[in-house]
KEMARRO-954667 format. One record per residue (C-alpha): residue number from 0; residue in one letter; x, y negated, z. Coordinates in nm, 4 decimals. Layout:
// residues N
[NUM; "A"; [X; Y; Z]];
...
This chain:
// residues 461
[0; "M"; [0.0000; 0.0000; 0.0000]];
[1; "S"; [0.1348; -0.3444; -0.0908]];
[2; "L"; [0.2254; -0.6004; 0.1728]];
[3; "H"; [-0.0534; -0.8217; 0.0382]];
[4; "L"; [-0.3102; -0.5468; 0.0823]];
[5; "Q"; [-0.1812; -0.4617; 0.4280]];
[6; "R"; [-0.2313; -0.8253; 0.5258]];
[7; "R"; [-0.5795; -0.8316; 0.3769]];
[8; "A"; [-0.6755; -0.5144; 0.5586]];
[9; "F"; [-0.5494; -0.6463; 0.8907]];
[10; "L"; [-0.7343; -0.9764; 0.8596]];
[11; "G"; [-1.0506; -0.8027; 0.7507]];
[12; "Q"; [-1.0400; -0.5752; 1.0522]];
[13; "A"; [-0.9475; -0.8560; 1.2902]];
[14; "G"; [-1.2386; -1.0834; 1.1958]];
[15; "L"; [-1.3048; -1.3273; 1.4786]];
[16; "S"; [-1.1924; -1.0836; 1.7454]];
[17; "V"; [-0.9681; -1.1766; 2.0321]];
[18; "G"; [-0.6826; -1.0253; 1.8337]];
[19; "A"; [-0.7381; -1.2785; 1.5588]];
[20; "A"; [-0.7254; -1.5510; 1.8201]];
[21; "A"; [-0.3559; -1.4894; 1.8633]];
[22; "L"; [-0.2888; -1.5978; 1.5098]];
[23; "G"; [-0.2632; -1.9582; 1.6235]];
[24; "S"; [0.0057; -1.8981; 1.8842]];
[25; "R"; [0.3558; -2.0328; 1.8772]];
[26; "L"; [0.5082; -1.6857; 1.9012]];
[27; "F"; [0.7535; -1.6374; 1.6168]];
[28; "A"; [0.7079; -2.0050; 1.5300]];
[29; "A"; [1.0671; -1.9988; 1.4094]];
[30; "G"; [0.9194; -1.8502; 1.0936]];
[31; "G"; [0.7728; -2.1941; 1.0205]];
[32; "A"; [0.9454; -2.5148; 0.9199]];
[33; "G"; [1.1552; -2.5404; 1.2359]];
[34; "E"; [1.2432; -2.8726; 1.3930]];
[35; "P"; [1.0512; -3.1905; 1.2970]];
[36; "H"; [1.2044; -3.3978; 1.0181]];
[37; "L"; [1.1840; -3.7231; 1.2128]];
[38; "P"; [1.0817; -3.8535; 1.5554]];
[39; "G"; [0.7064; -3.8137; 1.5859]];
[40; "K"; [0.4762; -4.0364; 1.7876]];
[41; "A"; [0.2023; -3.7714; 1.8075]];
[42; "K"; [0.2266; -3.4258; 1.9629]];
[43; "R"; [-0.1196; -3.3033; 1.8708]];
[44; "V"; [-0.4264; -3.3822; 1.6574]];
[45; "I"; [-0.7963; -3.3881; 1.7446]];
[46; "F"; [-0.9996; -3.4154; 1.4226]];
[47; "L"; [-1.3635; -3.5135; 1.4742]];
[48; "C"; [-1.5429; -3.4108; 1.1556]];
[49; "M"; [-1.8891; -3.5562; 1.1041]];
[50; "A"; [-1.9923; -3.2827; 0.8624]];
[51; "G"; [-2.2410; -3.3863; 0.5953]];
[52; "G"; [-2.0976; -3.7270; 0.5109]];
[53; "P"; [-2.1810; -4.0178; 0.7448]];
[54; "S"; [-2.2840; -4.3405; 0.5728]];
[55; "H"; [-2.0069; -4.6000; 0.5867]];
[56; "L"; [-2.2810; -4.8572; 0.5234]];
[57; "E"; [-2.4478; -4.7722; 0.8542]];
[58; "T"; [-2.1264; -4.7387; 1.0553]];
[59; "F"; [-1.8175; -4.9482; 0.9708]];
[60; "D"; [-1.8570; -5.1213; 0.6319]];
[61; "Y"; [-2.0596; -5.4427; 0.6567]];
[62; "K"; [-2.1711; -5.5852; 0.3205]];
[63; "P"; [-2.3991; -5.8942; 0.3408]];
[64; "K"; [-2.4537; -5.8752; -0.0356]];
[65; "L"; [-2.6164; -5.5364; 0.0119]];
[66; "D"; [-2.8948; -5.6940; 0.2183]];
[67; "Q"; [-2.9335; -5.9791; -0.0307]];
[68; "L"; [-2.9903; -5.7343; -0.3186]];
[69; "H"; [-3.2041; -5.4869; -0.1250]];
[70; "G"; [-3.4730; -5.3336; -0.3478]];
[71; "K"; [-3.3281; -5.4811; -0.6678]];
[72; "P"; [-3.1817; -5.2732; -0.9518]];
[73; "M"; [-2.8281; -5.1544; -0.8878]];
[74; "P"; [-2.5969; -5.3361; -1.1350]];
[75; "E"; [-2.5080; -5.0860; -1.4056]];
[76; "S"; [-2.1490; -5.2105; -1.4052]];
[77; "F"; [-2.0969; -5.0184; -1.0785]];
[78; "T"; [-2.2550; -4.6873; -1.1716]];
[79; "K"; [-2.2267; -4.6311; -1.5484]];
[80; "G"; [-2.0465; -4.3037; -1.6124]];
[81; "Q"; [-1.9838; -4.2497; -1.2419]];
[82; "P"; [-2.0495; -3.9225; -1.0541]];
[83; "I"; [-2.3752; -3.9429; -0.8553]];
[84; "A"; [-2.4705; -3.6094; -0.7028]];
[85; "Q"; [-2.8514; -3.6233; -0.6991]];
[86; "L"; [-2.9477; -3.9586; -0.8516]];
[87; "Q"; [-2.8727; -3.8852; -1.2165]];
[88; "G"; [-3.1452; -4.0152; -1.4483]];
[89; "Q"; [-3.3254; -4.2061; -1.1743]];
[90; "T"; [-3.3898; -4.5771; -1.1453]];
[91; "L"; [-3.1201; -4.6936; -0.9090]];
[92; "K"; [-3.2145; -4.9569; -0.6536]];
[93; "V"; [-2.9954; -5.1196; -0.3916]];
[94; "Q"; [-3.0539; -5.0073; -0.0342]];
[95; "G"; [-2.9670; -5.2666; 0.2267]];
[96; "H"; [-2.8208; -5.1833; 0.5675]];
[97; "L"; [-3.0635; -5.0040; 0.7965]];
[98; "T"; [-2.9338; -5.1728; 1.1105]];
[99; "K"; [-2.7408; -5.4810; 1.2178]];
[100; "F"; [-2.3630; -5.5141; 1.2197]];
[101; "R"; [-2.1720; -5.7197; 1.4755]];
[102; "Q"; [-1.8088; -5.7900; 1.5559]];
[103; "H"; [-1.6631; -5.6274; 1.8650]];
[104; "G"; [-1.3501; -5.6360; 2.0761]];
[105; "R"; [-1.0661; -5.8829; 2.0616]];
[106; "S"; [-0.9994; -5.7531; 1.7113]];
[107; "G"; [-1.3486; -5.8424; 1.5889]];
[108; "Q"; [-1.4108; -5.5045; 1.4262]];
[109; "W"; [-1.7388; -5.4851; 1.2358]];
[110; "I"; [-1.9365; -5.1908; 1.3779]];
[111; "S"; [-2.3061; -5.1177; 1.3382]];
[112; "D"; [-2.5649; -5.1137; 1.6130]];
[113; "F"; [-2.6129; -4.7407; 1.5560]];
[114; "M"; [-2.2843; -4.6923; 1.7454]];
[115; "P"; [-2.3007; -4.8884; 2.0735]];
[116; "W"; [-2.0340; -4.6759; 2.2435]];
[117; "H"; [-1.7944; -4.7378; 1.9547]];
[118; "H"; [-1.8290; -5.1080; 2.0351]];
[119; "K"; [-1.6348; -5.0341; 2.3542]];
[120; "I"; [-1.3399; -4.8755; 2.1678]];
[121; "A"; [-1.3162; -5.1327; 1.8871]];
[122; "D"; [-0.9658; -5.2271; 2.0008]];
[123; "D"; [-0.8499; -4.8639; 2.0219]];
[124; "I"; [-0.9394; -4.7484; 1.6709]];
[125; "C"; [-0.7942; -4.8276; 1.3298]];
[126; "I"; [-1.0685; -4.8264; 1.0662]];
[127; "L"; [-0.9821; -4.7144; 0.7136]];
[128; "R"; [-1.2490; -4.8788; 0.4962]];
[129; "S"; [-1.1155; -4.7723; 0.1573]];
[130; "M"; [-1.1125; -4.3929; 0.1667]];
[131; "V"; [-1.1594; -4.1976; -0.1569]];
[132; "T"; [-1.1854; -3.8266; -0.2273]];
[133; "E"; [-1.2329; -3.6057; -0.5346]];
[134; "Q"; [-1.5212; -3.3680; -0.4586]];
[135; "I"; [-1.8844; -3.4786; -0.4417]];
[136; "N"; [-2.0540; -3.1698; -0.2947]];
[137; "H"; [-2.0211; -3.0549; 0.0644]];
[138; "D"; [-1.8249; -2.7301; 0.0566]];
[139; "P"; [-1.5628; -2.8333; -0.2009]];
[140; "A"; [-1.5361; -3.1740; -0.0319]];
[141; "H"; [-1.4636; -3.0072; 0.3026]];
[142; "T"; [-1.2126; -2.7835; 0.1269]];
[143; "F"; [-1.0443; -3.0901; -0.0192]];
[144; "M"; [-1.0401; -3.2740; 0.3131]];
[145; "N"; [-0.9021; -2.9702; 0.4941]];
[146; "T"; [-0.6494; -2.8434; 0.2404]];
[147; "G"; [-0.5742; -3.1280; -0.0022]];
[148; "T"; [-0.7192; -2.9335; -0.2950]];
[149; "A"; [-1.0553; -2.7988; -0.4108]];
[150; "I"; [-0.8971; -2.4597; -0.4757]];
[151; "S"; [-1.0173; -2.2115; -0.2148]];
[152; "G"; [-0.7613; -2.0041; -0.0310]];
[153; "R"; [-0.5049; -2.2754; 0.0414]];
[154; "P"; [-0.3872; -2.3414; 0.3982]];
[155; "S"; [-0.5880; -2.5834; 0.6089]];
[156; "M"; [-0.4207; -2.8887; 0.7607]];
[157; "G"; [-0.4410; -2.7327; 1.1068]];
[158; "S"; [-0.2537; -2.4288; 0.9800]];
[159; "W"; [0.0102; -2.6474; 0.8167]];
[160; "V"; [0.0619; -2.8379; 1.1416]];
[161; "T"; [0.0909; -2.5292; 1.3611]];
[162; "Y"; [0.3169; -2.3641; 1.1039]];
[163; "G"; [0.5453; -2.6660; 1.1114]];
[164; "L"; [0.5473; -2.7354; 1.4847]];
[165; "G"; [0.4113; -2.4288; 1.6620]];
[166; "A"; [0.2055; -2.4823; 1.9770]];
[167; "E"; [0.2988; -2.5925; 2.3248]];
[168; "T"; [0.1284; -2.2928; 2.4819]];
[169; "E"; [0.1657; -1.9153; 2.4742]];
[170; "D"; [-0.1696; -1.8558; 2.6427]];
[171; "L"; [-0.4030; -2.0226; 2.3917]];
[172; "P"; [-0.4187; -2.0505; 2.0124]];
[173; "G"; [-0.2305; -2.3388; 1.8547]];
[174; "F"; [-0.5252; -2.4219; 1.6264]];
[175; "V"; [-0.8804; -2.4134; 1.7655]];
[176; "V"; [-1.2139; -2.4929; 1.5980]];
[177; "L"; [-1.5327; -2.5968; 1.7819]];
[178; "T"; [-1.8688; -2.6567; 1.6126]];
[179; "S"; [-2.1943; -2.8250; 1.7144]];
[180; "V"; [-2.5136; -2.9085; 1.5312]];
[181; "G"; [-2.7881; -3.1729; 1.5384]];
[182; "G"; [-2.9347; -3.3995; 1.2735]];
[183; "R"; [-3.0684; -3.3632; 0.9216]];
[184; "N"; [-2.9991; -3.0663; 0.6917]];
[185; "P"; [-2.6935; -2.9237; 0.8748]];
[186; "Q"; [-2.4693; -2.7798; 0.6063]];
[187; "P"; [-2.2906; -2.4502; 0.6813]];
[188; "I"; [-1.9164; -2.4583; 0.7463]];
[189; "A"; [-1.7319; -2.1530; 0.6149]];
[190; "S"; [-1.4550; -2.0018; 0.8266]];
[191; "R"; [-1.2201; -2.0276; 0.5283]];
[192; "Q"; [-1.2089; -2.4015; 0.6033]];
[193; "W"; [-0.9584; -2.3172; 0.8785]];
[194; "S"; [-0.7794; -2.0410; 0.6903]];
[195; "A"; [-0.4004; -2.0096; 0.6884]];
[196; "G"; [-0.4110; -1.9357; 0.3154]];
[197; "F"; [-0.0698; -1.8202; 0.1971]];
[198; "L"; [0.0961; -1.9123; 0.5277]];
[199; "P"; [0.1521; -1.6323; 0.7796]];
[200; "S"; [-0.1863; -1.5294; 0.9115]];
[201; "R"; [-0.0961; -1.6108; 1.2728]];
[202; "Y"; [-0.1441; -1.9815; 1.1872]];
[203; "Q"; [-0.5137; -1.9637; 1.0979]];
[204; "G"; [-0.7643; -2.1503; 1.3121]];
[205; "V"; [-0.9603; -1.9729; 1.5839]];
[206; "E"; [-1.3256; -2.0616; 1.6297]];
[207; "F"; [-1.4464; -2.0711; 1.9887]];
[208; "N"; [-1.8145; -1.9818; 2.0330]];
[209; "S"; [-2.0556; -2.2112; 2.2137]];
[210; "A"; [-2.2454; -1.9241; 2.3767]];
[211; "G"; [-2.1483; -1.5831; 2.5116]];
[212; "D"; [-1.7825; -1.4868; 2.5011]];
[213; "P"; [-1.5825; -1.7897; 2.3785]];
[214; "V"; [-1.3921; -1.5499; 2.1536]];
[215; "H"; [-1.5342; -1.2108; 2.0552]];
[216; "Y"; [-1.4249; -0.9244; 2.2803]];
[217; "V"; [-1.2305; -1.1504; 2.5180]];
[218; "S"; [-1.3833; -0.9600; 2.8097]];
[219; "N"; [-1.2874; -0.6042; 2.8955]];
[220; "P"; [-1.5562; -0.3379; 2.8434]];
[221; "A"; [-1.7063; -0.1812; 3.1525]];
[222; "G"; [-1.4618; 0.0532; 3.3206]];
[223; "V"; [-1.1488; -0.0967; 3.1626]];
[224; "T"; [-0.9100; -0.2453; 3.4168]];
[225; "T"; [-0.6431; -0.5058; 3.3621]];
[226; "S"; [-0.3682; -0.2533; 3.4363]];
[227; "G"; [-0.5212; -0.0079; 3.1915]];
[228; "Q"; [-0.5430; -0.2773; 2.9258]];
[229; "R"; [-0.1791; -0.3672; 2.9872]];
[230; "A"; [-0.0783; -0.0043; 2.9384]];
[231; "V"; [-0.2639; 0.0149; 2.6063]];
[232; "V"; [-0.1036; -0.3080; 2.4826]];
[233; "D"; [0.2433; -0.1833; 2.5789]];
[234; "A"; [0.1900; 0.1512; 2.4091]];
[235; "V"; [0.0608; -0.0004; 2.0847]];
[236; "A"; [0.3424; -0.2574; 2.0884]];
[237; "A"; [0.6005; 0.0193; 2.1188]];
[238; "L"; [0.4514; 0.1997; 1.8179]];
[239; "D"; [0.4407; -0.1230; 1.6169]];
[240; "Q"; [0.8034; -0.1992; 1.7034]];
[241; "R"; [0.9041; 0.1373; 1.5585]];
[242; "R"; [0.6969; 0.0682; 1.2487]];
[243; "L"; [0.8586; -0.2751; 1.2177]];
[244; "K"; [1.2067; -0.1223; 1.2138]];
[245; "L"; [1.1007; 0.1143; 0.9366]];
[246; "T"; [0.9167; -0.1313; 0.7089]];
[247; "G"; [1.0290; -0.4820; 0.8003]];
[248; "D"; [0.6695; -0.5931; 0.7410]];
[249; "P"; [0.6450; -0.9522; 0.8795]];
[250; "E"; [0.2747; -0.9061; 0.9483]];
[251; "I"; [0.3654; -0.6573; 1.2216]];
[252; "H"; [0.5082; -0.9571; 1.4084]];
[253; "T"; [0.1636; -1.1131; 1.3817]];
[254; "R"; [0.0009; -0.7964; 1.5138]];
[255; "L"; [0.2369; -0.7814; 1.8099]];
[256; "A"; [0.1725; -1.1474; 1.8847]];
[257; "A"; [-0.2015; -1.0831; 1.8573]];
[258; "Y"; [-0.1974; -0.8099; 2.1198]];
[259; "E"; [0.0074; -1.0153; 2.3637]];
[260; "M"; [-0.1946; -1.3297; 2.3084]];
[261; "A"; [-0.5199; -1.1366; 2.3461]];
[262; "F"; [-0.4065; -0.9998; 2.6807]];
[263; "R"; [-0.3092; -1.3437; 2.8116]];
[264; "M"; [-0.6262; -1.5036; 2.6762]];
[265; "Q"; [-0.8384; -1.2762; 2.8919]];
[266; "A"; [-0.7272; -1.4985; 3.1777]];
[267; "S"; [-0.6631; -1.8318; 3.0051]];
[268; "V"; [-0.9819; -1.8654; 2.7973]];
[269; "P"; [-1.2363; -1.8202; 3.0788]];
[270; "E"; [-1.0395; -2.0745; 3.2835]];
[271; "L"; [-1.0387; -2.3160; 2.9893]];
[272; "M"; [-1.4114; -2.2839; 2.9258]];
[273; "D"; [-1.5113; -2.3162; 3.2917]];
[274; "V"; [-1.5617; -2.6892; 3.3318]];
[275; "S"; [-1.7399; -2.6544; 3.6653]];
[276; "K"; [-1.4295; -2.7875; 3.8392]];
[277; "E"; [-1.4361; -3.1073; 3.6362]];
[278; "P"; [-1.5453; -3.4027; 3.8521]];
[279; "K"; [-1.9064; -3.5046; 3.8109]];
[280; "H"; [-1.8058; -3.8488; 3.6865]];
[281; "I"; [-1.6167; -3.6847; 3.3985]];
[282; "L"; [-1.9150; -3.4707; 3.2987]];
[283; "D"; [-2.1361; -3.7777; 3.3231]];
[284; "M"; [-1.8929; -3.9840; 3.1177]];
[285; "Y"; [-1.9076; -3.7363; 2.8292]];
[286; "G"; [-2.2772; -3.6666; 2.8774]];
[287; "A"; [-2.1823; -3.2987; 2.8780]];
[288; "T"; [-2.3844; -3.0063; 3.0090]];
[289; "P"; [-2.1450; -2.7117; 3.0500]];
[290; "G"; [-2.2150; -2.4253; 2.8133]];
[291; "D"; [-2.4667; -2.6065; 2.5919]];
[292; "G"; [-2.2482; -2.6018; 2.2788]];
[293; "S"; [-2.2996; -2.9733; 2.2229]];
[294; "F"; [-2.0555; -3.2139; 2.0636]];
[295; "A"; [-2.0187; -3.3762; 2.4052]];
[296; "S"; [-1.9133; -3.0471; 2.5656]];
[297; "N"; [-1.6816; -2.9760; 2.2744]];
[298; "C"; [-1.5136; -3.3145; 2.3199]];
[299; "L"; [-1.4486; -3.2281; 2.6840]];
[300; "L"; [-1.3104; -2.8888; 2.5783]];
[301; "A"; [-1.0923; -3.0657; 2.3212]];
[302; "R"; [-0.9328; -3.2691; 2.5983]];
[303; "R"; [-0.8777; -2.9552; 2.8053]];
[304; "L"; [-0.7229; -2.7757; 2.5071]];
[305; "A"; [-0.4961; -3.0734; 2.4402]];
[306; "E"; [-0.3830; -3.0713; 2.8039]];
[307; "R"; [-0.2976; -2.7021; 2.7791]];
[308; "G"; [-0.0836; -2.7323; 2.4678]];
[309; "T"; [-0.3085; -2.6565; 2.1700]];
[310; "R"; [-0.1593; -2.8376; 1.8711]];
[311; "F"; [-0.4605; -2.8928; 1.6414]];
[312; "I"; [-0.8225; -2.9125; 1.7603]];
[313; "H"; [-1.0918; -2.9470; 1.4941]];
[314; "L"; [-1.4475; -3.0383; 1.5976]];
[315; "Y"; [-1.7293; -3.0165; 1.3433]];
[316; "H"; [-2.0676; -3.1764; 1.4097]];
[317; "R"; [-2.3145; -3.0595; 1.1439]];
[318; "G"; [-2.6133; -3.2800; 1.0619]];
[319; "W"; [-2.4957; -3.5923; 0.8744]];
[320; "D"; [-2.6452; -3.5109; 0.5310]];
[321; "H"; [-2.8859; -3.8049; 0.5257]];
[322; "H"; [-3.0615; -3.8006; 0.1882]];
[323; "G"; [-3.3825; -3.9026; 0.3618]];
[324; "D"; [-3.4968; -4.0524; 0.6916]];
[325; "L"; [-3.1561; -4.2142; 0.7207]];
[326; "A"; [-3.2438; -4.4504; 1.0055]];
[327; "K"; [-3.4030; -4.1703; 1.2102]];
[328; "Y"; [-3.1178; -3.9251; 1.1672]];
[329; "M"; [-2.8447; -4.1834; 1.2110]];
[330; "G"; [-3.0054; -4.2374; 1.5505]];
[331; "V"; [-3.0018; -3.8630; 1.6178]];
[332; "C"; [-2.6429; -3.8022; 1.5065]];
[333; "C"; [-2.5012; -4.1100; 1.6747]];
[334; "G"; [-2.6967; -4.0235; 1.9864]];
[335; "L"; [-2.5240; -3.6847; 1.9944]];
[336; "T"; [-2.1709; -3.7990; 1.9092]];
[337; "D"; [-2.1175; -4.1695; 1.9811]];
[338; "R"; [-2.0881; -4.1610; 2.3601]];
[339; "A"; [-1.8809; -3.8416; 2.3628]];
[340; "T"; [-1.6350; -3.9915; 2.1151]];
[341; "W"; [-1.5935; -4.2974; 2.3376]];
[342; "A"; [-1.5522; -4.0695; 2.6384]];
[343; "L"; [-1.2836; -3.8599; 2.4679]];
[344; "L"; [-1.0731; -4.1636; 2.3759]];
[345; "T"; [-1.1281; -4.3207; 2.7180]];
[346; "D"; [-1.0416; -3.9981; 2.8999]];
[347; "L"; [-0.7243; -3.9445; 2.6948]];
[348; "K"; [-0.6243; -4.3050; 2.7546]];
[349; "Q"; [-0.6792; -4.2834; 3.1312]];
[350; "R"; [-0.4667; -3.9675; 3.1465]];
[351; "G"; [-0.1833; -4.1236; 2.9463]];
[352; "M"; [-0.2452; -3.8808; 2.6587]];
[353; "L"; [-0.3768; -4.1116; 2.3863]];
[354; "D"; [-0.0279; -4.2384; 2.3046]];
[355; "D"; [0.0777; -3.8928; 2.1837]];
[356; "T"; [-0.2610; -3.7603; 2.0653]];
[357; "L"; [-0.3760; -3.8541; 1.7154]];
[358; "V"; [-0.7570; -3.8661; 1.6958]];
[359; "I"; [-0.9199; -3.8810; 1.3514]];
[360; "W"; [-1.2943; -3.9427; 1.2895]];
[361; "G"; [-1.4788; -3.9055; 0.9604]];
[362; "G"; [-1.6718; -3.6865; 0.7196]];
[363; "E"; [-1.5983; -3.5227; 0.3865]];
[364; "F"; [-1.7253; -3.8287; 0.1930]];
[365; "G"; [-1.9534; -4.1323; 0.2332]];
[366; "R"; [-2.2953; -4.2340; 0.0995]];
[367; "T"; [-2.4164; -4.4461; -0.1919]];
[368; "P"; [-2.5312; -4.8105; -0.1730]];
[369; "M"; [-2.8372; -4.6982; -0.3721]];
[370; "F"; [-3.1711; -4.5852; -0.2347]];
[371; "Q"; [-3.2674; -4.2225; -0.2202]];
[372; "G"; [-3.6172; -4.1670; -0.0875]];
[373; "K"; [-3.6976; -3.8249; 0.0482]];
[374; "G"; [-3.9267; -3.8857; 0.3410]];
[375; "G"; [-3.7820; -4.2284; 0.4135]];
[376; "A"; [-3.4834; -4.4291; 0.2956]];
[377; "G"; [-3.1685; -4.2248; 0.2413]];
[378; "R"; [-2.8388; -4.2273; 0.0545]];
[379; "D"; [-2.6684; -3.9819; -0.1806]];
[380; "H"; [-2.3185; -3.8344; -0.1590]];
[381; "H"; [-2.0417; -4.0797; -0.2477]];
[382; "I"; [-1.6674; -4.0356; -0.3082]];
[383; "K"; [-1.5535; -4.3727; -0.4464]];
[384; "G"; [-1.5327; -4.5553; -0.1138]];
[385; "F"; [-1.6076; -4.4659; 0.2484]];
[386; "S"; [-1.4767; -4.5162; 0.6021]];
[387; "M"; [-1.2817; -4.3107; 0.8537]];
[388; "W"; [-1.0790; -4.4070; 1.1577]];
[389; "M"; [-0.7664; -4.3029; 1.3438]];
[390; "A"; [-0.6623; -4.3733; 1.7016]];
[391; "G"; [-0.3668; -4.3033; 1.9289]];
[392; "G"; [-0.0547; -4.1118; 1.8322]];
[393; "G"; [0.1331; -4.4116; 1.6937]];
[394; "V"; [-0.1606; -4.5884; 1.5228]];
[395; "K"; [-0.2339; -4.9576; 1.5834]];
[396; "G"; [-0.5543; -5.0027; 1.7796]];
[397; "G"; [-0.7925; -5.2772; 1.6678]];
[398; "A"; [-0.6519; -5.2687; 1.3144]];
[399; "S"; [-0.8225; -5.2011; 0.9849]];
[400; "L"; [-0.7037; -5.1203; 0.6360]];
[401; "G"; [-0.8610; -5.1564; 0.2953]];
[402; "A"; [-1.1962; -5.2712; 0.1653]];
[403; "T"; [-1.4702; -5.1699; -0.0732]];
[404; "D"; [-1.6375; -5.4035; -0.3218]];
[405; "E"; [-1.9272; -5.6334; -0.2307]];
[406; "L"; [-2.1773; -5.3476; -0.2388]];
[407; "G"; [-1.9589; -5.0824; -0.0756]];
[408; "Y"; [-1.9385; -4.8729; -0.3934]];
[409; "N"; [-1.5720; -4.8726; -0.4996]];
[410; "A"; [-1.2655; -4.8892; -0.2780]];
[411; "V"; [-1.0828; -5.1903; -0.4222]];
[412; "E"; [-0.8175; -5.2926; -0.1697]];
[413; "D"; [-0.5418; -5.0741; -0.0198]];
[414; "V"; [-0.7118; -4.7590; -0.1461]];
[415; "V"; [-0.6520; -4.4595; 0.0841]];
[416; "H"; [-0.6706; -4.1169; -0.0771]];
[417; "V"; [-0.7275; -3.8066; 0.1373]];
[418; "R"; [-0.3687; -3.7076; 0.0603]];
[419; "D"; [-0.2494; -4.0392; 0.2058]];
[420; "L"; [-0.4371; -3.9533; 0.5245]];
[421; "H"; [-0.2622; -3.6155; 0.5319]];
[422; "A"; [0.0796; -3.7711; 0.4679]];
[423; "T"; [0.0235; -4.0209; 0.7490]];
[424; "M"; [-0.0894; -3.7512; 0.9901]];
[425; "L"; [0.2191; -3.5409; 0.9129]];
[426; "H"; [0.4449; -3.8453; 0.9478]];
[427; "L"; [0.3062; -3.9245; 1.2923]];
[428; "L"; [0.3764; -3.5640; 1.3939]];
[429; "G"; [0.7359; -3.5936; 1.2728]];
[430; "L"; [0.6889; -3.4070; 0.9433]];
[431; "D"; [0.7846; -3.5513; 0.6048]];
[432; "A"; [0.5043; -3.4605; 0.3626]];
[433; "E"; [0.7435; -3.4359; 0.0665]];
[434; "R"; [0.9981; -3.2172; 0.2459]];
[435; "F"; [0.7443; -3.0022; 0.4280]];
[436; "S"; [0.6780; -2.7242; 0.1777]];
[437; "V"; [0.6503; -2.3470; 0.1410]];
[438; "K"; [0.7580; -2.1490; -0.1638]];
[439; "Y"; [0.4553; -1.9686; -0.3050]];
[440; "Q"; [0.4150; -1.8139; -0.6497]];
[441; "G"; [0.7349; -1.9863; -0.7562]];
[442; "L"; [0.6202; -2.3341; -0.6509]];
[443; "D"; [0.7031; -2.5593; -0.3569]];
[444; "M"; [0.3546; -2.5901; -0.2094]];
[445; "R"; [0.2636; -2.8871; 0.0134]];
[446; "L"; [-0.0448; -3.0040; 0.1998]];
[447; "T"; [-0.0280; -3.3220; -0.0093]];
[448; "G"; [0.0184; -3.1366; -0.3393]];
[449; "V"; [0.2417; -3.2522; -0.6230]];
[450; "E"; [0.0964; -3.6028; -0.6376]];
[451; "K"; [0.2733; -3.8860; -0.4590]];
[452; "A"; [0.1080; -3.9534; -0.1222]];
[453; "R"; [0.1875; -4.2610; 0.0787]];
[454; "V"; [0.2253; -4.3027; 0.4522]];
[455; "L"; [-0.0010; -4.5832; 0.5781]];
[456; "R"; [0.2815; -4.7741; 0.7442]];
[457; "E"; [0.0739; -5.0926; 0.7659]];
[458; "V"; [-0.1298; -4.9457; 1.0524]];
[459; "L"; [0.1459; -4.7674; 1.2449]];
[460; "V"; [0.2961; -4.8957; 1.5670]];
């Protein structure tokens, strides 16, 4: 059997079991890129993905002209020949903002009234108002945001980061994924979005469940003791070591790491997930109810993971696909995520962790300035200009970069491509995007691809 097929068979059998959870560990991290290329300001990343595509025109991109033209035909000069996911052939009318915008903080950041808790962190975040991407439908857009390409099967950014830097823990995965849901039309998120692709399989992301065992089979079956489990792990490891000497198969290293990590996680994961010892004022700050699987609880778990050495923590909140009833569901989604996001940044800051934790907020794309009516005003998918933000980890708080045109359609100033975001993230972690590559199928493969990606030095400390 080929090495490729052996790897496929192992991953297929592992699934989301506790053995697969070990794939994010730092064991054998020397097989990655080694030491950082340059001094990094950030030690870890927390990526808050608002899955479905939050409207930049109801969050961070204030356009007075949009209100002035509300209900009037959208100028054809903006849209002719442009990709519009579900508005092709329709009469396009301008949709004004569905709430007020005001300036907040010493920096005067424009933030909508849908996000009152963001008003309090205006001076901590750096808003990128000129994002662009290349995929207009959800799954390929997530794939592009996560891997830098629409081609399935490439490594996710979390896998790249843990491959390059390892983790700071041997008791938890280096790359953890947490999901929550609430809002309109929650799109599914496939587990391949946190795949290691062609990188060693130990660097794939591990999804923690919101109910039941945090990771499948983390608990011993009835009648199995810790000492008995230890004996089984030791026996299997001894057999695998003999097999390793015979074959030299690098995936046996992964298997050995999986067994050891699984054994340690039987103690570390329950302790991580038990937030009952958190002070009441912390639970109240996040608005978290332990064990409810909410975005608020996941934000608290993200902080606990960061404290314990997990390198990359990816939170998905599904429910931002607002083709209709935009005002209603913006209220729902912001109600579920706004306060918890403020709490996460505030908590990290109070603990002295924000300086070396890079937090990124955003979706896979934005929404159109044009009206889409499906049970109330809504907006279509949009890739030509949208907003995201970064905070901590060497990023200037209270800053902003870029701008869209007067209607929020095209990014026209300091355009930031998804690959630029990736290059900046890697730079802050001490990794040079152009030098950080893996040979695969005869090519030097990078998270940022073959295109030139720029580091957003204008917004770095």
